All heavy atoms as an XYZ file, in Angstrom:
689
protein
N     -44.699     74.073     18.033
C     -43.569     74.929     18.024
C     -42.281     74.166     17.806
O     -42.209     73.167     18.365
C     -43.551     75.491     19.559
C     -42.238     76.387     19.715
S     -41.679     76.577     21.403
C     -42.132     75.152     22.285
N     -41.456     74.798     17.245
C     -40.104     74.221     16.938
C     -38.977     75.250     17.136
O     -39.237     76.359     16.647
C     -40.048     73.524     15.483
O     -40.890     72.577     15.387
C     -38.643     72.941     15.207
N     -38.042     74.951     17.778
C     -36.867     75.964     17.933
C     -35.633     75.141     17.894
O     -35.395     73.972     18.535
C     -36.862     76.450     19.495
O     -35.888     77.470     19.591
N     -34.691     75.452     16.993
C     -33.464     74.932     16.841
C     -32.323     75.900     16.857
O     -32.396     76.987     16.287
C     -33.438     74.124     15.542
C     -34.281     72.961     15.491
C     -34.121     72.117     14.234
N     -34.960     70.932     14.339
C     -36.061     70.754     13.637
N     -36.452     71.693     12.772
N     -36.694     69.594     13.723
N     -31.167     75.436     17.328
C     -29.869     76.244     17.240
C     -28.674     75.197     17.298
O     -28.786     74.109     17.832
C     -29.733     77.318     18.321
O     -28.676     78.138     18.117
C     -29.760     76.713     19.751
N     -27.518     75.820     16.746
C     -26.396     74.783     16.806
C     -25.544     75.152     18.014
O     -24.952     74.092     18.657
C     -25.597     74.956     15.575
O     -26.292     74.504     14.407
N     -25.294     76.341     18.312
C     -24.464     76.679     19.269
C     -25.026     77.868     20.139
O     -24.894     79.018     19.959
C     -23.027     77.241     18.665
C     -22.230     76.191     17.997
O     -21.883     75.187     18.595
N     -22.173     76.285     16.612
N     -25.778     77.394     21.244
C     -26.245     78.294     22.099
C     -27.472     77.670     22.934
O     -28.060     76.713     22.469
N     -27.788     78.341     23.983
C     -28.894     77.851     24.845
C     -30.353     78.156     24.220
O     -30.297     79.117     23.354
C     -28.621     78.557     26.103
C     -27.990     79.909     25.737
C     -27.244     79.440     24.632
N     -31.228     77.420     24.758
C     -32.680     77.771     24.416
C     -33.344     77.782     25.774
O     -33.293     76.946     26.693
C     -33.286     76.797     23.483
C     -32.576     76.630     22.088
C     -34.791     76.995     23.326
C     -33.140     75.551     21.289
N     -34.148     78.953     25.980
C     -34.860     79.133     27.155
C     -36.303     79.429     26.614
O     -36.572     80.311     25.835
C     -34.368     80.339     28.022
C     -32.992     80.237     28.564
N     -32.898     79.718     29.803
C     -31.839     80.260     28.097
C     -31.524     79.617     30.137
N     -30.966     79.942     28.927
N     -37.263     78.755     27.075
C     -38.611     78.776     26.765
C     -39.535     79.073     28.100
O     -39.417     78.034     28.913
C     -39.198     77.689     25.920
C     -40.630     77.679     25.623
C     -41.249     78.492     24.537
C     -41.495     77.018     26.530
C     -42.521     78.603     24.399
C     -42.859     77.123     26.206
C     -43.334     77.915     25.216
N     -40.361     79.964     28.129
C     -41.274     80.167     29.176
C     -42.693     80.353     28.527
O     -42.812     81.273     27.671
C     -40.905     81.350     30.004
O     -39.643     81.011     30.554
C     -41.839     81.505     31.134
N     -43.699     79.625     28.978
C     -44.948     79.705     28.452
C     -45.750     78.446     28.515
O     -45.345     77.532     29.160
N     -46.984     78.414     27.777
C     -47.654     77.304     27.626
C     -47.334     76.552     26.288
O     -47.095     77.266     25.355
C     -49.174     77.615     27.684
O     -49.437     78.182     28.930
N     -47.577     75.237     26.360
C     -47.437     74.492     25.062
C     -48.760     74.381     24.276
O     -49.747     74.198     24.884
C     -46.874     73.000     25.269
C     -45.450     73.049     26.098
C     -45.255     71.572     26.502
C     -44.440     73.501     25.117
N     -48.572     74.549     23.046
C     -49.799     74.355     22.195
C     -50.133     72.954     22.084
O     -49.249     71.943     22.306
C     -49.600     74.828     20.743
N     -51.325     72.448     21.783
C     -51.746     71.064     21.539
C     -50.956     70.497     20.345
O     -50.420     71.280     19.469
C     -53.156     70.894     21.223
C     -54.153     71.325     22.266
C     -54.038     70.275     23.403
O     -54.061     69.099     23.324
N     -53.917     70.717     24.686
N     -50.522     69.221     20.422
C     -49.687     68.694     19.399
C     -48.093     68.560     19.889
O     -47.892     68.365     21.024
N     -47.344     68.584     18.930
C     -45.854     68.415     19.174
C     -45.071     69.719     19.276
O     -45.209     70.546     18.298
C     -45.334     67.452     18.212
C     -44.008     67.150     18.514
C     -43.483     66.074     17.417
N     -42.091     66.226     17.074
C     -41.585     66.248     15.800
N     -42.322     65.977     14.787
N     -40.205     66.465     15.765
N     -44.264     69.724     20.357
C     -43.335     70.876     20.428
C     -41.875     70.351     20.677
O     -41.768     69.451     21.308
C     -43.671     71.784     21.777
O     -44.929     72.388     21.696
N     -41.003     70.984     19.863
C     -39.583     70.345     19.865
C     -38.640     71.515     19.988
O     -38.650     72.542     19.372
C     -39.398     69.724     18.416
C     -38.139     69.116     18.241
C     -38.055     68.387     16.970
O     -38.954     68.406     16.104
O     -36.945     67.955     16.657
N     -37.610     71.317     20.919
C     -36.528     72.257     21.172
C     -35.269     71.456     20.948
O     -34.997     70.433     21.634
C     -36.642     72.752     22.592
C     -37.912     73.396     22.945
C     -38.052     73.730     24.412
C     -37.967     74.782     22.181
N     -34.300     71.871     20.110
C     -33.155     71.233     19.845
C     -31.956     72.199     19.879
O     -31.956     73.219     19.208
C     -33.042     70.501     18.472
C     -33.968     69.327     18.481
O     -33.831     68.317     19.213
N     -35.071     69.405     17.695
N     -30.826     71.814     20.401
C     -29.585     72.436     20.343
C     -28.427     71.480     20.323
O     -28.568     70.354     20.944
C     -29.398     73.583     21.359
O     -28.143     74.344     21.159
C     -29.366     73.049     22.836
N     -27.257     71.831     19.684
C     -26.196     70.954     19.658
C     -25.245     71.253     20.964
O     -24.686     70.409     21.575
C     -25.339     70.977     18.499
O     -26.221     70.595     17.372
N     -24.938     72.451     21.224
C     -24.028     72.950     22.201
C     -24.657     73.957     23.170
O     -24.282     75.156     22.968
C     -22.725     73.422     21.490
C     -21.969     72.347     20.752
O     -21.611     71.411     21.325
N     -21.872     72.549     19.463
N     -25.561     73.572     23.930
C     -26.145     74.605     24.822
C     -27.069     73.959     25.682
O     -27.548     72.780     25.488
N     -27.529     74.751     26.766
C     -28.472     74.093     27.756
C     -29.903     74.375     27.137
O     -30.073     75.235     26.264
C     -28.363     74.771     29.060
O     -28.442     76.187     29.024
N     -30.803     73.684     27.715
C     -32.231     73.900     27.404
C     -33.059     73.974     28.769
O     -33.092     73.054     29.473
C     -32.824     72.641     26.597
C     -32.347     72.510     25.185
C     -32.581     71.157     24.611
C     -33.219     73.530     24.366
N     -33.674     75.170     28.822
C     -34.447     75.431     30.032
C     -35.916     75.726     29.551
O     -36.076     76.652     28.898
C     -33.948     76.627     30.886
C     -34.870     76.890     32.068
C     -32.393     76.258     31.296
N     -36.768     74.960     29.851
C     -38.174     75.083     29.611
C     -39.006     75.280     30.888
O     -38.963     74.513     31.808
C     -38.738     73.784     29.013
C     -40.298     73.857     28.556
C     -37.831     73.364     27.765
N     -39.791     76.342     31.004
C     -40.576     76.740     32.026
C     -42.034     76.581     31.699
O     -42.419     77.457     30.880
C     -40.121     78.223     32.760
O     -38.738     78.103     33.063
C     -40.957     78.317     33.974
N     -42.855     75.938     32.295
C     -44.237     75.681     31.945
C     -45.164     75.909     33.251
O     -44.577     75.839     34.325
C     -44.394     74.216     31.504
C     -43.631     73.729     30.279
C     -43.769     72.273     30.055
C     -44.053     74.574     29.000
N     -46.329     76.193     32.915
C     -47.339     76.432     34.007
C     -47.311     75.280     35.013
O     -47.270     74.102     34.486
C     -48.692     76.756     33.308
C     -48.347     77.169     32.008
C     -47.060     76.398     31.621
N     -47.610     75.320     36.202
C     -47.614     74.263     37.155
C     -48.633     73.247     36.845
O     -48.426     72.135     37.153
C     -47.848     74.880     38.509
N     -49.735     73.729     36.195
C     -50.835     72.711     35.905
C     -50.628     72.046     34.396
O     -51.507     71.450     33.879
C     -52.268     73.391     35.931
C     -52.364     74.436     34.958
O     -51.273     75.045     34.270
N     -53.506     75.016     34.759
N     -49.517     72.224     33.874
C     -49.184     71.717     32.468
C     -49.266     70.162     32.441
O     -48.907     69.479     33.544
C     -47.803     72.063     31.939
N     -49.861     69.699     31.351
C     -49.933     68.147     31.224
C     -49.330     67.846     29.816
O     -49.708     68.424     28.832
C     -51.335     67.719     31.203
C     -52.064     68.007     32.464
C     -53.378     67.398     32.593
O     -53.520     66.128     32.548
N     -54.472     68.131     32.642
N     -48.331     66.981     29.857
C     -47.644     66.637     28.627
C     -46.922     65.372     28.619
O     -46.662     64.784     29.779
C     -46.645     67.758     28.310
C     -45.711     68.022     29.341
C     -44.391     67.502     29.308
C     -46.098     68.991     30.441
C     -43.574     67.709     30.356
C     -45.148     69.225     31.558
C     -43.901     68.656     31.419
N     -46.672     64.819     27.455
C     -45.652     63.665     27.323
C     -44.320     64.314     26.933
O     -44.236     65.104     26.223
C     -46.188     62.729     26.213
C     -45.199     61.622     25.914
C     -47.506     62.208     26.492
N     -43.262     63.826     27.600
C     -42.012     64.363     27.407
C     -40.964     63.155     27.040
O     -41.146     62.206     27.451
C     -41.437     64.937     28.842
C     -41.277     63.855     30.016
C     -40.020     65.645     28.622
N     -40.126     63.748     26.112
C     -38.946     62.802     25.714
C     -37.829     63.731     25.623
O     -37.690     64.700     24.759
C     -39.348     62.275     24.195
C     -38.159     61.522     23.771
O     -37.365     60.918     24.621
O     -38.008     61.091     22.511
N     -36.918     63.590     26.514
C     -35.724     64.527     26.635
C     -34.475     63.712     26.821
O     -34.477     62.637     27.354
C     -35.859     65.335     27.857
N     -33.404     64.222     25.993
C     -32.089     63.537     26.123
C     -30.955     64.492     25.855
O     -31.062     65.467     25.126
C     -32.046     62.234     25.267
C     -32.038     62.645     23.642
O     -31.071     63.270     23.173
O     -33.047     62.300     23.106
N     -29.749     64.264     26.604
C     -28.542     64.910     26.472
C     -27.450     63.847     26.525
O     -27.662     62.995     27.218
C     -28.562     65.990     27.532
O     -27.248     66.751     27.237
C     -28.588     65.448     28.885
N     -26.373     64.251     25.871
C     -25.353     63.325     25.900
C     -24.319     63.630     26.955
O     -23.688     62.652     27.524
C     -24.506     63.258     24.542
O     -25.436     62.951     23.519
N     -24.039     64.834     27.274
C     -22.932     65.074     28.095
C     -23.289     65.997     29.384
O     -22.642     66.884     29.733
C     -21.769     65.857     27.340
C     -21.274     64.897     26.341
O     -20.786     63.744     26.493
N     -21.306     65.421     25.084
N     -24.555     65.754     29.898
C     -25.032     66.469     31.046
C     -26.162     65.816     31.547
O     -26.424     64.656     31.266
C     -25.358     67.891     30.658
N     -26.907     66.465     32.591
C     -28.046     65.901     33.347
C     -29.335     66.535     32.989
O     -29.472     67.660     32.382
C     -27.808     65.849     34.670
C     -26.633     65.064     35.112
C     -26.522     64.889     36.727
C     -25.314     63.999     36.953
N     -25.306     63.638     38.407
N     -30.466     65.826     33.258
C     -31.774     66.293     33.064
C     -32.417     66.415     34.437
O     -32.317     65.489     35.377
C     -32.630     65.363     32.231
C     -31.950     65.145     30.843
C     -34.086     65.809     32.177
C     -32.688     64.092     30.040
N     -33.080     67.428     34.678
C     -33.927     67.592     35.882
C     -35.308     68.153     35.458
O     -35.496     68.892     34.563
C     -33.131     68.584     36.846
O     -33.183     69.930     36.277
N     -36.294     67.754     36.398
C     -37.690     68.141     36.237
C     -38.369     68.526     37.542
O     -38.266     67.701     38.475
C     -38.511     67.090     35.478
O     -39.858     67.479     35.312
N     -38.941     69.733     37.527
C     -39.826     70.090     38.724
C     -41.078     69.255     38.783
O     -41.852     69.204     39.756
C     -40.139     71.524     38.751
C     -38.891     72.424     38.880
O     -37.846     71.933     39.367
O     -38.831     73.611     38.590
N     -41.522     68.790     37.645
C     -42.807     68.104     37.485
C     -42.578     66.659     37.807
O     -41.596     65.935     37.687
C     -43.273     68.093     36.081
C     -43.735     69.495     35.542
C     -42.780     70.337     34.899
C     -45.055     69.809     35.786
C     -43.292     71.550     34.558
C     -45.484     71.092     35.412
C     -44.560     71.940     34.735
N     -43.704     66.016     38.365
C     -43.781     64.605     38.757
C     -44.027     63.887     37.447
O     -45.076     63.944     36.830
C     -44.971     64.358     39.727
N     -43.056     63.272     36.966
C     -43.124     62.522     35.708
C     -43.341     61.022     35.974
O     -42.528     60.332     36.694
C     -41.766     62.707     34.767
C     -41.898     61.887     33.505
C     -41.483     64.164     34.561
N     -44.491     60.478     35.392
C     -44.510     59.014     35.350
C     -43.527     58.517     34.266
O     -44.046     58.544     33.012
C     -46.036     58.602     35.182
O     -46.919     59.307     36.179
C     -46.207     57.131     35.236
N     -42.461     58.022     34.830
C     -41.276     57.783     33.792
C     -41.568     56.382     33.130
O     -41.871     55.364     33.865
C     -40.081     57.914     34.541
N     -41.325     56.412     31.977
C     -41.191     55.123     31.149
C     -39.747     54.792     31.061
O     -39.424     53.666     31.072
C     -41.769     55.300     29.764
C     -43.247     55.581     29.749
C     -43.830     55.818     28.341
O     -43.093     56.206     27.514
N     -45.110     55.678     28.241
N     -38.888     55.823     31.029
C     -37.363     55.549     30.953
C     -36.828     56.910     31.620
O     -37.153     57.977     31.272
C     -37.002     55.457     29.538
C     -35.522     55.165     29.391
O     -34.851     54.784     30.412
O     -34.941     55.272     28.306
N     -35.944     56.635     32.609
C     -35.339     57.775     33.354
C     -33.829     57.421     33.772
O     -33.652     56.351     34.272
C     -36.126     58.212     34.518
C     -35.519     59.334     35.283
C     -35.365     60.546     34.658
C     -34.939     59.207     36.538
C     -34.849     61.666     35.358
C     -34.399     60.244     37.201
C     -34.301     61.455     36.677
N     -32.895     58.221     33.299
C     -31.487     58.113     33.800
C     -31.090     59.551     33.711
O     -31.771     60.494     33.611
C     -30.669     57.340     32.758
O     -30.711     58.068     31.587
N     -29.793     59.700     34.148
C     -29.174     61.140     34.310
C     -29.355     61.742     33.006
O     -29.562     63.123     32.951
C     -27.723     61.083     34.474
C     -27.385     60.806     35.989
O     -28.504     60.916     36.936
O     -26.315     60.461     36.346
N     -29.318     61.207     31.710
C     -29.175     61.939     30.592
C     -30.403     61.480     29.561
O     -30.497     61.874     28.398
C     -27.911     61.736     29.802
C     -27.634     60.387     29.503
O     -28.218     59.438     29.814
N     -26.465     60.082     28.987
N     -31.425     60.836     30.132
C     -32.736     60.543     29.323
C     -33.839     60.496     30.159
O     -33.948     59.976     31.293
C     -32.508     59.236     28.475
C     -33.670     59.023     27.627
N     -34.610     57.998     27.832
C     -33.968     59.632     26.381
C     -35.510     58.126     26.791
N     -35.163     59.141     26.027
N     -34.947     61.146     29.590
C     -36.172     61.139     30.489
C     -37.347     60.938     29.365
O     -37.479     61.754     28.443
C     -36.466     62.410     31.186
C     -37.773     62.599     31.859
C     -38.018     61.522     32.961
C     -37.858     63.992     32.548
N     -38.191     59.996     29.584
C     -39.323     59.792     28.763
C     -40.504     59.340     29.654
O     -40.350     58.482     30.627
C     -38.990     58.623     27.801
O     -40.153     58.269     27.056
N     -41.510     60.146     29.569
C     -42.692     59.845     30.404
C     -43.864     60.731     30.323
O     -43.961     61.565     29.279
N     -44.701     60.816     31.193
C     -46.041     61.577     31.228
C     -46.125     62.405     32.474
O     -45.810     61.909     33.497
C     -47.117     60.649     31.075
O     -47.042     59.806     29.938
C     -48.504     61.356     30.818
N     -46.588     63.588     32.141
C     -46.878     64.562     33.265
C     -48.469     64.831     33.259
O     -48.950     65.204     32.095
C     -46.216     65.906     33.246
C     -46.697     66.902     34.216
C     -44.630     65.732     33.410
N     -49.236     64.580     34.160
C     -50.685     64.725     34.145
C     -51.442     63.536     33.620
O     -50.817     62.539     33.338
N     -52.754     63.648     33.772
C     -53.640     62.426     33.459
C     -54.151     62.399     31.974
O     -54.504     61.468     31.534
C     -54.902     62.569     34.394
C     -54.499     62.227     35.837
O     -53.538     61.424     36.088
N     -55.202     62.951     36.675
N     -54.094     63.723     31.349
C     -54.707     63.783     30.072
C     -53.889     64.646     29.140
O     -54.371     65.724     28.744
C     -56.052     64.346     30.119
C     -56.866     64.231     28.861
O     -56.606     63.418     28.019
O     -57.771     65.114     28.588
N     -52.542     64.369     28.842
C     -51.681     65.116     28.216
C     -52.193     65.231     26.584
O     -52.415     64.195     26.088
C     -50.300     64.649     28.291
C     -50.634     63.152     28.569
C     -51.904     63.107     29.288
N     -52.156     66.379     25.997
C     -52.534     66.452     24.549
C     -51.282     67.082     23.774
O     -51.507     67.441     22.734
N     -50.266     67.117     24.611
C     -49.034     67.719     24.088
C     -47.877     66.846     24.245
O     -47.679     66.230     25.327
C     -48.634     69.103     24.922
O     -49.864     69.914     24.769
C     -47.538     69.745     24.279
N     -46.951     66.962     23.230
C     -45.702     66.091     23.258
C     -44.601     67.076     23.251
O     -44.565     68.003     22.366
C     -45.595     65.249     21.951
C     -44.340     64.522     21.881
S     -44.079     63.109     23.002
C     -42.568     62.618     22.738
N     -43.637     66.989     24.196
C     -42.550     67.916     24.422
C     -41.273     67.116     24.106
O     -41.025     66.144     24.841
C     -42.484     68.487     25.840
C     -41.277     69.339     26.083
C     -41.182     70.623     25.151
C     -41.273     69.846     27.634
N     -40.599     67.402     23.013
C     -39.349     66.774     22.705
C     -38.279     67.855     22.953
O     -38.259     68.901     22.363
C     -39.355     66.263     21.275
C     -40.414     65.209     21.134
C     -40.320     64.756     19.667
O     -39.347     64.985     18.836
O     -41.324     63.917     19.294
N     -37.271     67.373     23.685
C     -36.081     68.326     24.049
C     -34.897     67.542     24.029
O     -34.684     66.528     24.570
C     -36.307     68.692     25.525
C     -35.324     69.826     25.827
C     -37.605     69.423     25.784
N     -33.941     68.055     23.136
C     -32.627     67.335     22.856
C     -31.560     68.320     22.723
O     -31.580     69.299     22.137
C     -32.883     66.507     21.457
C     -34.042     65.708     21.429
N     -34.121     64.483     22.036
C     -35.116     65.829     20.738
C     -35.365     63.841     21.769
N     -36.016     64.753     21.086
N     -30.340     67.867     23.342
C     -29.118     68.611     23.220
C     -28.011     67.511     23.295
O     -28.135     66.492     23.946
C     -28.930     69.672     24.307
O     -27.701     70.412     24.067
C     -28.990     69.159     25.696
N     -26.744     67.887     22.870
C     -25.595     67.067     22.906
C     -24.778     67.374     24.047
O     -24.265     66.629     24.816
C     -24.877     67.072     21.590
O     -25.547     66.589     20.472
N     -24.599     68.835     24.252
C     -23.557     69.294     25.172
C     -24.277     70.275     26.062
O     -23.955     71.556     25.961
C     -22.317     69.833     24.491
C     -21.572     68.784     23.811
O     -21.129     67.834     24.268
N     -21.476     68.922     22.483
N     -25.114     69.937     26.975
C     -25.783     70.821     27.767
C     -26.885     70.217     28.729
O     -27.343     69.123     28.352
N     -27.142     70.916     29.800
C     -28.274     70.370     30.685
C     -29.525     70.558     30.132
O     -29.773     71.543     29.275
C     -27.923     70.889     32.074
C     -28.160     72.364     32.375
C     -29.591     72.905     32.464
C     -27.258     72.879     33.518
N     -30.566     69.834     30.588
C     -31.890     70.154     30.356
C     -32.652     70.280     31.645
O     -32.563     69.448     32.603
C     -32.517     69.027     29.556
C     -31.908     68.891     28.135
C     -34.043     69.145     29.452
C     -32.444     67.598     27.446
N     -33.316     71.389     31.756
C     -34.150     71.590     32.904
C     -35.613     71.933     32.572
O     -35.916     72.769     31.674
C     -33.727     72.882     33.717
C     -32.330     72.781     34.305
C     -31.845     73.984     35.134
O     -32.690     74.981     35.123
O     -30.854     73.924     35.651
N     -36.567     71.143     33.127
C     -37.983     71.364     32.832
C     -38.494     71.901     34.144
O     -38.644     71.267     35.230
C     -38.686     70.126     32.403
C     -37.977     69.639     31.299
C     -40.199     70.301     32.144
C     -38.399     68.159     30.732
N     -38.944     73.180     34.272
C     -39.324     73.741     35.427
C     -40.725     74.110     35.451
O     -41.449     74.353     34.437
C     -38.532     75.276     35.576
C     -37.070     75.087     35.555
C     -36.450     76.454     35.729
N     -34.994     76.414     35.772
C     -34.147     77.415     35.547
N     -34.705     78.485     35.261
N     -32.881     77.242     35.618
N     -41.272     74.256     36.711
C     -42.611     74.744     36.944
C     -42.648     76.155     37.137
O     -41.852     76.721     38.017
C     -43.249     74.062     38.181
C     -43.699     72.696     37.963
C     -44.477     72.092     39.240
O     -44.684     72.824     40.116
N     -44.752     70.857     39.194
N     -43.490     76.924     36.398
C     -43.594     78.279     36.644
C     -44.610     78.614     37.818
O     -45.162     77.742     38.365
N     -44.573     79.878     38.123
C     -45.478     80.237     39.314
C     -46.944     80.444     38.907
O     -47.301     80.659     37.862
C     -45.045     81.581     39.859
C     -43.633     81.396     40.412
C     -43.066     82.650     40.935
N     -41.601     82.474     41.154
C     -40.719     83.449     41.004
N     -41.146     84.720     40.836
N     -39.509     83.104     41.256
């Protein structure tokens, strides 16, 4: 899955397909809501806001505006999330 926009938020709710999923915006927030049992590798960055995750991420790199790591024991999915001017939230669904 790939989703891109220049000026606006992206909200995704659902399951990720195997392989790589990419969400990009230049001027907007990114909110990703995944099932609580999701397993994935995450690479997220923003320039002018913060990143938050409801998932326990085994972080390789973590700061206010960059998160790189793994959720779960056997991820078959790569989630790439990038914005310049907006927050990033990775949420657990119900």
